[in-house]
C-alpha positions, 0 to 999 in steps of 0.5 A, spaced: 500 500 500 502 506 498 503 511 503 503 519 503 504 524 508 497 527 511 498 534 508 503 538 511 504 534 517 510 528 518 504 523 519 504 517 514 498 515 512 495 509 507 493 512 500 486 509 502 482 509 509 476 505 511 470 510 512 465 507 517 459 511 515 456 504 514 457 502 521 451 502 526 445 504 521 441 506 528 437 511 525 433 512 518 438 516 514 445 511 516 441 505 515 441 507 507 448 507 507 449 500 511 448 496 518 454 493 519 455 490 526 461 489 531 462 482 528 462 484 521 466 491 522 472 487 526 472 482 519 473 488 515 478 492 519 482 485 519 482 485 512 484 492 511 490 491 516 492 485 512 492 490 506 496 495 509 490 500 510 490 502 518 487 508 517 479 508 519 475 515 519 468 516 523 464 522 526 460 523 532 454 524 528 454 517 524 448 514 527 449 518 533 455 515 536 454 508 534 459 508 528 464 510 533 462 505 538 462 499 533 469 502 531 472 502 538 470 495 539 472 492 533 479 495 534 480 493 541 487 490 542 489 493 535 489 501 537 497 501 537 496 499 529 491 504 527 490 511 525 483 514 527 480 520 525 473 523 527 469 529 527 465 534 531 461 540 530 454 537 527 448 536 532 448 531 537 442 533 541 436 537 543 440 542 547 442 549 544 449 548 545 449 541 542 452 543 536 457 548 533 464 549 534 464 553 540 469 551 546 463 548 550 461 543 544 467 541 541 471 539 548 464 535 550 464 532 543 471 530 543 471 527 550 464 523 548 468 521 542 474 518 546 469 515 550 465 511 545 472 509 541 475 507 548 481 511 546 485 516 550 487 520 543 485 520 536 490 521 531 486 527 527 480 531 529 476 534 524 471 540 525 465 537 520 463 544 518 464 551 518 460 554 524 458 561 522 456 563 529 462 562 533 469 566 532 474 562 528 479 564 534 475 560 539 474 554 535 482 554 533 484 555 541 480 550 543 483 545 538 490 547 540 488 546 547 486 539 545 492 538 541 496 540 547 493 535 552 495 529 548 487 528 546 488 530 539 494 529 535 493 533 528 487 537 526 483 538 520 477 541 517 471 538 512 466 542 508 469 549 509 469 554 503 475 556 501 475 563 504 473 560 511 479 555 510 484 560 508 482 565 514 482 559 519 490 558 516 491 565 517 488 566 524 492 560 526 499 563 523 497 570 527 496 567 533 501 561 533 496 556 534 495 549 531 494 549 523 489 545 519 494 540 516 488 536 512 482 538 508 476 533 508 472 534 502 468 531 496 471 530 490 469 525 484 469 524 477 462 527 477 463 532 482 470 536 480 468 543 484 474 542 488 479 543 483 476 550 482 477 554 489 480 549 494 485 545 490 489 551 488 489 554 495 491 547 498 497 547 493 499 554 495 498 552 503 501 545 502 496 542 505 492 535 503 485 533 501 482 527 504 477 525 499 470 523 501 465 519 497 469 518 491 464 514 487 459 520 487 454 518 492 454 511 489 453 513 482 460 511 480 459 503 482 457 501 475 450 500 477 447 506 474 447 505 466 444 508 460 437 505 459 437 500 465 433 500 471 438 501 478 440 495 481 440 494 489 445 499 492 446 505 496 442 509 490 436 505 490 435 505 498 435 512 498 443 513 500 444 519 496 439 524 500 443 531 500 447 529 494 448 535 489 444 534 483 447 530 477 444 531 470 443 524 467 446 525 461 453 527 464 453 521 468 451 516 463 457 519 458 462 519 464 460 511 465 460 510 458 468 512 458 469 508 465 466 502 461 470 502 455 476 503 460 474 497 464 474 493 458 481 495 456 484 494 463 479 488 466 478 493 472 472 495 475 468 501 474 469 503 482 476 501 481 478 506 475 474 512 478 478 511 485 484 510 481 483 517 477 483 521 484 489 517 486 493 521 480 491 528 483 498 530 487 494 534 492 490 527 495 493 525 501 488 519 502 481 517 499 476 514 504 472 508 501 466 505 504 464 498 504 457 494 505 460 488 505 467 484 504 466 483 497 465 491 496 471 492 500 476 488 497 474 491 490 475 498 493 482 496 496 484 493 489 483 501 486 490 502 487 498 500 486 496 500 479 496 506 474 491 509 469 495 510 462 496 518 460 490 517 454 485 514 459 486 519 464 485 524 458 479 521 456 476 521 463 478 528 464 475 530 458 468 527 459 468 529 466 470 536 465 466 542 468 465 549 466 469 554 470 465 558 475 466 566 475 472 569 475 475 562 473 473 563 466 475 570 465 481 570 460 480 563 458 481 562 451 
């Protein structure tokens, strides 16, 4: 398994990590992603570790803590072999302060995550989304305290707009606080918005991207094709709720090219879609998901080989998105 630095940090992480949104399924939304219990989770984690993938990503909001609890039980006796990331800031209760990135909520959220994970520390703690109601300084000083205490080793953020990320980095530098070393964001062949604002920023600031939903909410699994009914899977079960809209013709065109490359290489459509992401130099890690062992093994086989230059060109051409303002100004 290829290892890369986690953004600007010295921490080496595998190119792939296992996302645990499928663990638990204790509420209606996450049931659509998966309902993996401790026994199944332990098996998936063993497979990952055997293949050199020792990085597991979760969040407190995944099944309202059940994902963290299952992950904590599944890695019992293996904690020293693993890298664990979790996230906080989204709503975790009915109280007025049970959400957001305030000092009050983040400290409590982190403590609760550590208990559920049954660990003294997490390797990476992400702010799951930008909180417009909390001063950035307050959030960063709180994260700095968590790092100083040893409960968190590195910090990252997810789903921030580019200006929110840049302002956060600037404040950290000004006040000599811990900086976000990694950005976790959506990026796929059918969702290349990342390239327009965030990617140049991440290059300039020498950060890294941790990709979530590399298969575009399950649309790039090969189960959605032109003039065919959708087969069983995440999309059919409604697991794409909240995803950005994708025009059918655009999706079908991308899948057609993926199909052609699949015939050339003998690789599956998901493997090709993930391998395309792996060629981007700003990518530190790609979070893969799995409902079962077969799906996990297929996704793990997405790396340690490379698409040809022509195949990359074909995928880039068919998936190209029109630039937003002001990026189209001066284009020829």
